[in-house]
Wavefront OBJ file of the C-alpha trace (Angstrom):
o trace
v -35.411 -5.432 7.547
v -32.881 -8.070 6.430
v -29.615 -6.106 6.241
v -26.590 -8.461 6.565
v -23.909 -5.784 5.951
v -25.481 -3.305 8.358
v -25.882 -6.054 10.972
v -22.233 -7.095 10.593
v -21.026 -3.506 11.063
v -23.295 -3.010 14.074
v -21.894 -6.165 15.669
v -18.329 -5.055 14.983
v -18.901 -1.611 16.481
v -20.545 -3.158 19.535
v -17.319 -5.078 20.221
v -15.568 -1.726 20.795
v -12.272 -2.649 19.094
v -9.429 -0.135 19.287
v -8.689 0.899 15.673
v -5.024 0.508 14.705
v -5.833 -0.273 11.090
v -7.128 1.780 8.178
v -8.835 4.197 7.698
v -7.095 7.139 9.320
v -10.231 8.823 10.675
v -10.427 5.967 13.259
v -14.143 5.159 13.091
v -15.179 8.784 12.681
v -13.271 10.224 15.653
v -11.656 12.848 13.418
v -15.026 14.310 12.391
v -16.781 14.510 15.766
v -15.771 18.105 16.541
v -16.859 19.363 13.128
v -20.202 19.704 11.348
v -18.859 17.492 8.554
v -20.102 14.344 10.359
v -23.766 15.186 9.633
v -22.906 16.510 6.182
v -21.760 13.074 4.980
v -25.366 11.874 4.785
v -27.223 15.136 4.180
v -24.612 16.176 1.651
v -24.905 13.011 -0.445
v -25.900 15.068 -3.455
v -25.184 15.291 -7.153
v -23.954 18.093 -9.421
v -26.688 20.608 -8.621
v -26.271 24.375 -8.931
v -23.564 25.728 -6.658
v -21.803 22.408 -6.020
v -19.471 22.385 -9.054
v -18.585 19.232 -11.040
v -15.554 16.982 -10.448
v -15.431 16.142 -14.174
v -15.058 19.854 -15.001
v -14.196 21.761 -11.827
v -14.681 25.519 -12.138
v -15.839 26.680 -8.693
v -15.545 25.138 -5.191
v -13.951 21.868 -6.365
v -11.406 23.799 -8.441
v -10.552 25.957 -5.404
v -10.176 22.852 -3.240
v -7.901 21.144 -5.779
v -5.714 24.249 -5.992
v -5.302 24.126 -2.218
v -4.460 20.406 -2.445
v -1.762 21.128 -5.029
v -0.335 23.869 -2.816
v -0.259 21.553 0.217
v 1.688 18.836 -1.620
v 3.731 21.199 -3.836
v 2.598 19.520 -7.055
v 2.156 21.038 -10.497
v -1.481 19.882 -10.391
v -3.499 17.581 -8.145
v -6.742 15.630 -8.479
v -9.277 13.912 -6.247
v -9.822 10.209 -6.885
v -13.159 8.740 -5.805
v -12.272 5.264 -7.115
v -9.307 4.831 -4.791
v -5.585 4.535 -5.509
v -6.376 1.682 -7.891
v -7.828 4.147 -10.391
v -4.845 6.440 -9.857
v -2.365 3.672 -10.631
v -4.217 2.876 -13.848
v -4.274 6.563 -14.801
v -0.509 6.870 -14.207
v 0.270 3.810 -16.322
v -1.954 4.796 -19.246
v -0.834 8.448 -19.201
v 2.914 7.801 -19.112
v 3.244 4.688 -21.264
v 2.242 3.406 -24.697
v 1.309 -0.119 -25.696
v 4.443 -2.268 -26.018
v 6.636 -0.018 -23.859
v 9.132 -1.592 -21.497
v 8.600 -0.653 -17.875
v 10.668 -1.247 -14.744
v 8.370 -2.557 -12.018
v 9.007 -3.128 -8.346
v 8.015 -6.715 -7.590
v 6.215 -5.672 -4.404
v 3.773 -3.342 -6.189
v 0.029 -3.381 -5.544
v -2.027 -5.742 -7.701
v -3.585 -2.770 -9.545
v -0.135 -2.066 -11.023
v 0.096 -5.587 -12.428
v -3.448 -5.277 -13.782
v -2.522 -1.977 -15.436
v 0.500 -3.607 -17.085
v -1.797 -6.219 -18.608
v -4.426 -3.706 -19.732
v -1.790 -1.415 -21.304
v 0.026 -4.407 -22.863
v 3.418 -3.445 -21.474
v 6.680 -5.375 -21.253
v 7.583 -5.470 -17.552
v 11.080 -5.916 -16.158
v 10.848 -6.712 -12.459
v 13.104 -5.445 -9.702
v 13.450 -7.858 -6.825
v 12.810 -6.966 -3.224
v 15.174 -7.343 -0.311
v 14.308 -9.622 2.600
v 15.470 -8.136 5.894
v 17.023 -10.940 7.950
v 16.195 -9.311 11.279
v 12.498 -9.108 10.483
v 12.073 -11.933 7.938
v 10.079 -9.583 5.719
v 10.313 -7.972 2.254
v 10.849 -4.406 3.383
v 12.126 -2.721 0.221
v 13.607 -3.271 -3.229
v 17.060 -4.713 -3.820
v 19.309 -1.753 -4.713
v 21.876 -3.922 -6.485
v 19.205 -5.609 -8.588
v 17.732 -2.207 -9.451
v 21.122 -1.038 -10.733
v 21.517 -4.264 -12.728
v 18.093 -3.844 -14.363
v 18.824 -0.224 -15.287
v 22.231 -1.086 -16.770
v 20.862 -4.095 -18.675
v 17.860 -2.340 -20.260
v 18.461 0.925 -22.106
v 14.916 1.059 -23.523
v 12.948 1.391 -20.264
v 10.361 4.172 -20.567
v 9.170 4.402 -16.962
v 9.783 3.023 -13.490
v 6.887 2.130 -11.181
v 7.908 2.206 -7.537
v 6.199 1.837 -4.163
v 6.972 4.431 -1.493
v 6.645 3.386 1.268
v 5.973 -0.334 1.655
v 3.171 -1.759 3.794
v 5.771 -1.845 6.576
v 6.462 1.887 6.241
v 9.927 1.367 4.729
v 11.616 2.622 1.558
v 14.996 3.032 -0.089
v 16.385 6.503 -0.785
v 13.848 7.509 -3.445
v 15.641 10.757 -4.241
v 18.727 8.878 -5.475
v 16.598 6.475 -7.518
v 14.712 9.354 -9.150
v 17.993 11.094 -10.030
v 19.399 7.883 -11.499
v 16.291 7.279 -13.630
v 15.942 10.861 -14.838
v 19.493 10.769 -16.198
v 18.200 7.947 -18.429
v 14.990 9.853 -19.346
v 12.917 7.312 -17.431
v 9.617 8.606 -16.054
v 9.017 7.974 -12.341
v 5.553 6.791 -11.297
v 5.110 6.305 -7.570
v 2.421 4.390 -5.731
v 2.566 6.249 -2.428
v -0.686 4.819 -1.108
v 0.739 4.625 2.420
v 2.519 7.996 2.266
v -0.178 10.682 2.141
v 1.191 12.090 5.417
v 4.828 12.206 4.251
v 6.470 15.612 4.208
v 4.107 17.051 6.818
v 6.779 16.967 9.536
v 10.601 16.745 9.521
v 10.135 13.632 11.667
v 8.587 11.867 8.648
v 10.132 11.008 5.243
v 9.783 13.500 2.383
v 6.876 13.132 -0.016
v 7.582 11.542 -3.404
v 6.263 14.529 -5.349
v 8.696 16.869 -3.529
v 11.580 14.597 -4.528
v 10.828 14.951 -8.235
v 8.529 12.075 -9.198
v 6.556 12.630 -12.420
v 3.307 11.285 -10.965
v 2.322 10.147 -7.484
v -0.794 8.431 -6.154
v -1.671 8.631 -2.446
v -4.471 6.906 -0.563
v -5.993 9.651 1.562
v -7.945 7.148 3.657
v -4.995 5.022 4.798
v -3.363 7.553 7.105
v -5.428 10.755 6.861
v -8.923 11.592 8.179
v -10.720 10.712 4.939
v -13.298 8.133 3.939
v -12.353 4.744 2.533
v -11.936 4.761 -1.273
v -10.516 8.302 -1.369
v -7.140 9.126 -2.909
v -5.048 11.909 -4.450
v -3.211 12.022 -7.775
v -0.355 14.517 -8.093
v 1.491 15.577 -11.256
v 5.147 16.568 -11.137
v 5.548 16.785 -14.923
v 2.927 19.203 -16.268
v 3.405 17.833 -19.802
v 1.391 14.798 -18.693
v -1.640 16.900 -17.714
v -3.799 16.419 -20.834
v -3.361 12.657 -20.892
v -3.965 12.429 -17.157
v -7.236 14.308 -17.469
v -8.390 12.104 -20.344
v -7.642 8.859 -18.487
v -9.042 10.338 -15.285
v -12.378 10.563 -17.109
v -11.956 6.962 -18.311
v -11.219 5.386 -14.921
v -13.527 7.518 -12.764
v -17.235 7.312 -12.156
v -19.468 10.019 -13.640
v -21.319 10.083 -10.306
v -18.590 11.034 -7.822
v -19.501 10.960 -4.146
v -19.674 14.404 -2.554
v -19.161 12.699 0.815
v -15.822 11.408 -0.509
v -14.859 14.856 -1.806
v -15.849 16.530 1.478
v -13.660 14.096 3.409
v -10.682 14.734 1.108
v -11.201 18.487 1.394
v -11.290 18.033 5.182
v -8.141 15.864 5.227
v -6.196 18.467 3.259
v -7.432 21.300 5.472
v -6.547 19.268 8.558
v -2.974 18.804 7.290
v -2.642 22.514 6.592
v -4.003 23.538 9.979
v -2.754 20.859 12.369
v -0.585 18.415 10.405
v 2.916 19.320 11.555
v 2.064 19.591 15.254
v -0.220 16.554 15.408
v 2.055 14.253 13.421
v 5.010 15.163 15.602
v 2.877 14.260 18.629
v 1.940 10.965 16.940
v 5.583 10.127 16.186
v 6.471 10.801 19.817
v 3.680 8.476 20.995
v 4.784 5.755 18.555
v 8.459 6.052 19.439
v 7.654 5.938 23.147
v 5.562 2.795 22.703
v 8.213 1.129 20.535
v 10.922 1.823 23.110
v 8.788 0.170 25.796
v 7.943 -2.820 23.580
v 11.641 -3.337 22.796
v 12.242 -3.974 26.484
v 9.769 -6.865 26.537
v 11.262 -10.340 26.179
v 9.193 -11.549 23.221
v 9.157 -8.542 20.902
v 11.147 -5.931 19.060
v 9.922 -3.077 16.866
v 11.056 -2.046 13.415
v 13.184 1.077 13.374
v 16.175 2.368 11.442
v 18.502 1.083 14.174
v 17.079 -2.480 14.097
v 17.257 -2.961 10.303
v 20.128 -4.741 8.565
v 20.172 -2.094 5.796
v 21.100 1.495 6.675
v 19.879 2.784 3.283
v 16.259 2.319 4.331
v 14.130 5.180 5.614
v 11.312 4.406 8.045
v 7.906 5.934 8.672
v 8.153 6.564 12.410
v 4.370 6.812 12.691
v 3.959 3.133 11.783
v 4.392 0.288 14.268
v 5.792 -3.085 13.164
v 6.163 -5.640 15.965
v 8.471 -8.605 15.333
v 8.150 -11.889 17.241
v 11.382 -13.620 16.238
v 12.196 -17.243 15.497
v 9.914 -19.895 16.994
v 6.918 -17.556 17.239
v 4.177 -16.444 14.854
v 3.098 -12.994 13.786
v -0.275 -14.468 12.805
v -0.754 -15.820 16.338
v 0.196 -12.449 17.800
v -2.413 -10.831 15.559
v -5.029 -13.268 16.896
v -3.942 -12.554 20.480
v -4.289 -8.785 19.967
v -7.690 -9.162 18.309
v -8.939 -11.226 21.249
v -7.916 -8.265 23.397
v -9.902 -5.799 21.265
v -6.956 -4.366 19.312
v -7.665 -4.278 15.570
v -4.337 -4.390 13.695
v -3.754 -3.837 9.995
v -2.112 -7.144 9.066
v 0.343 -9.851 10.035
v 2.932 -11.947 8.250
v 4.799 -14.976 9.572
v 7.098 -12.901 11.800
v 5.454 -9.487 12.230
v 2.305 -7.553 13.034
v 1.666 -4.152 11.428
v -0.317 -1.397 13.140
v -1.294 1.854 11.424
v -1.951 4.518 14.047
v -3.135 7.976 13.090
v -3.274 11.276 14.909
v -6.730 10.257 16.167
v -5.487 7.354 18.310
v -5.184 8.717 21.835
v -2.633 8.159 24.596
v -4.874 5.640 26.396
v -4.965 3.394 23.328
v -1.163 3.323 23.139
v -0.947 2.517 26.844
v -3.494 -0.274 26.429
v -1.466 -1.909 23.627
v 1.601 -2.040 25.840
v -0.423 -3.457 28.720
v -1.793 -6.251 26.501
v 1.633 -7.053 25.022
v 3.260 -7.147 28.459
v 0.799 -9.880 29.476
v 1.442 -12.013 26.380
v 2.886 -15.478 27.136
v 5.113 -17.584 24.895
v 2.353 -20.181 24.520
v 0.048 -17.504 23.031
v 2.300 -16.988 20.019
v 4.393 -20.190 19.819
v 4.811 -21.704 16.348
v 6.654 -24.905 15.439
v 6.605 -24.294 11.667
v 9.261 -21.936 10.294
v 8.550 -19.846 7.189
v 11.403 -17.949 5.530
v 10.718 -15.453 2.747
v 12.906 -15.557 -0.341
v 13.556 -12.872 -2.939
v 13.148 -14.786 -6.154
v 11.672 -13.744 -9.523
v 10.841 -16.605 -11.948
v 11.789 -16.514 -15.615
v 9.272 -14.870 -17.953
v 7.828 -17.180 -20.627
v 5.450 -14.719 -22.297
v 4.341 -11.163 -21.477
v 1.460 -10.987 -18.971
v -0.995 -9.546 -21.518
v -0.209 -12.440 -23.902
v -0.837 -14.930 -21.108
v -4.167 -13.231 -20.416
v -5.413 -14.020 -23.924
v -4.188 -17.634 -24.099
v -6.274 -20.743 -23.405
v -5.788 -22.109 -19.901
v -6.425 -25.177 -17.794
v -5.926 -26.133 -14.165
v -3.365 -28.564 -12.778
v -2.212 -29.568 -9.312
v 0.553 -27.114 -8.416
v 2.808 -30.041 -7.460
v 2.725 -31.207 -11.102
v 3.304 -27.795 -12.686
v 7.105 -27.566 -12.966
v 8.183 -26.202 -16.359
v 4.690 -24.957 -17.266
v 3.707 -21.311 -17.785
v 1.545 -19.790 -15.092
v -1.867 -18.569 -16.265
v -2.904 -16.515 -13.233
v -1.108 -14.389 -10.661
v -0.391 -16.353 -7.489
v -0.208 -13.991 -4.538
v 0.295 -15.070 -0.914
v -1.414 -12.558 1.363
v 0.111 -11.295 3.483
v 2.541 -9.900 2.404
v 0.736 -9.476 -0.936
v 3.831 -9.745 -3.131
v 3.277 -12.044 -6.131
v 5.047 -15.376 -5.900
v 4.601 -15.800 -9.643
v 2.857 -13.709 -12.284
v 0.910 -14.938 -15.296
v 3.304 -15.601 -18.147
v 6.173 -16.696 -15.896
v 7.612 -20.206 -15.837
v 6.829 -22.347 -12.806
v 9.969 -23.979 -11.408
v 10.993 -25.948 -8.333
v 11.547 -22.796 -6.252
v 7.985 -21.610 -6.899
v 6.509 -25.006 -6.004
v 8.600 -25.236 -2.840
v 7.636 -21.715 -1.718
v 3.976 -22.390 -2.455
v 4.129 -25.525 -0.331
v 5.557 -23.516 2.572
v 2.784 -20.935 2.335
v 0.157 -23.664 2.373
v 1.712 -25.355 5.416
v 1.888 -22.058 7.284
v -1.808 -21.378 6.666
v -1.267 -18.243 4.579
v -4.105 -17.398 2.182
v -2.849 -17.757 -1.413
v -4.793 -15.906 -4.101
v -4.837 -17.900 -7.348
v -4.723 -21.285 -5.609
v -7.917 -23.346 -5.339
v -7.836 -26.807 -3.736
v -4.126 -27.136 -4.663
v -4.939 -26.314 -8.309
v -3.500 -23.410 -10.319
v -4.133 -22.127 -13.834
v -1.499 -22.766 -16.494
v -1.312 -21.986 -20.218
v -2.273 -24.815 -22.566
l 1 2 3 4 5 6 7 8 9 10 11 12 13 14 15 16 17 18 19 20 21 22 23 24 25 26 27 28 29 30 31 32 33 34 35 36 37 38 39 40 41 42 43 44 45 46 47 48 49 50 51 52 53 54 55 56 57 58 59 60 61 62 63 64 65 66 67 68 69 70 71 72 73 74 75 76 77 78 79 80 81 82 83 84 85 86 87 88 89 90 91 92 93 94 95 96 97 98 99 100 101 102 103 104 105 106 107 108 109 110 111 112 113 114 115 116 117 118 119 120 121 122 123 124 125 126 127 128 129 130 131 132 133 134 135 136 137 138 139 140 141 142 143 144 145 146 147 148 149 150 151 152 153 154 155 156 157 158 159 160 161 162 163 164 165 166 167 168 169 170 171 172 173 174 175 176 177 178 179 180 181 182 183 184 185 186 187 188 189 190 191 192 193 194 195 196 197 198 199 200 201 202 203 204 205 206 207 208 209 210 211 212 213 214 215 216 217 218 219 220 221 222 223 224 225 226 227 228 229 230 231 232 233 234 235 236 237 238 239 240 241 242 243 244 245 246 247 248 249 250 251 252 253 254 255 256 257 258 259 260 261 262 263 264 265 266 267 268 269 270 271 272 273 274 275 276 277 278 279 280 281 282 283 284 285 286 287 288 289 290 291 292 293 294 295 296 297 298 299 300 301 302 303 304 305 306 307 308 309 310 311 312 313 314 315 316 317 318 319 320 321 322 323 324 325 326 327 328 329 330 331 332 333 334 335 336 337 338 339 340 341 342 343 344 345 346 347 348 349 350 351 352 353 354 355 356 357 358 359 360 361 362 363 364 365 366 367 368 369 370 371 372 373 374 375 376 377 378 379 380 381 382 383 384 385 386 387 388 389 390 391 392 393 394 395 396 397 398 399 400 401 402 403 404 405 406 407 408 409 410 411 412 413 414 415 416 417 418 419 420 421 422 423 424 425 426 427 428 429 430 431 432 433 434 435 436 437 438 439 440 441 442 443 444 445 446 447 448 449 450 451 452 453 454 455 456 457 458 459 460 461 462 463 464 465 466 467
């Protein structure tokens, strides 16, 4: 049979890469000691008698969701079989009305920006802070957040990310308190924080700190299949709207394999979470301490940041290469040595271990890094991130409906951008549709191109602008 996807996966598995990227089950290792492994295929069923219905849970699914809510201490929790993307859309549509003004962290996932367009909202962006030690956008700018709140008394909700891709976040509890005093709803994309709150060695979960709604990707850090996520409600008054929009943004044929894996992930947290995550943190901290003693590298931690307000997920590993070297080249070096990392930016490589990475795998990473030579990661080009938000010309949803044409980005100064331009990594929009292209945008775009970063929205040096 001609099966290109199956062949590609077979080839990848044959290479025997060590998984330090998503998903958290680490190529099925989490399921091997349980009968659930076989159930994923045999249990690919539909809503037959005895299996309940995710659209109207009354039996086993209802019981499982009640346990999920108890685990995360939410008012009510839901399974998402369309990933955190569907959860972000549900949050936005449930909490906000068309035309509402919303505070948005500039480093949000692209599904947030899409939701803003679909809901026809008026976004006010909060800038992110570039950490000088790591040359990376690790969290939002606290001063700019305060300025936005003081300058806009009609904000209805704040959409925040907790934590970032790097495992970092500002003190969310203080931000929630500040917003609630202004009657601003708090919507949190906690895609990378499904394990938060399990152990005192990890940051608290966003729902425990008082957020109104929180979305978590189960598959990123927990033993759950890709495309699985949780939605938690902190404000029960939002329940009816959430359930309506849940039916709008979810398939009517939910995967029972997905639901089984989410049920398993929750049960795993209840049974083993605290002990296993503390073991994982100890493994990560031990590895980071060893890496810090190597000449070429240092690891992200609370003591190495230039901002002491930032909390850090100690179960995440961010390796910095410093000036004159490339995070992208380090990523390539690690891949050649059979270590599959999550991502790289110009100065860093991000690894996402889970409790199913064993001690040998951590030892192997250190062994490979200790053999790395300067020539393996040397880079002559220097790329510095800036925290800059262009001026808004029209709201994003208005830009979506306008006629557009393409121009060479070098000839676009003063024009209004017609499509989001997103360098990846780090995945933070350089400019969003409806914003005015200026010299800073053009200069930054040129740097990304020179550094070889993939830029979404750029095709052969052409970008879309409004006519």
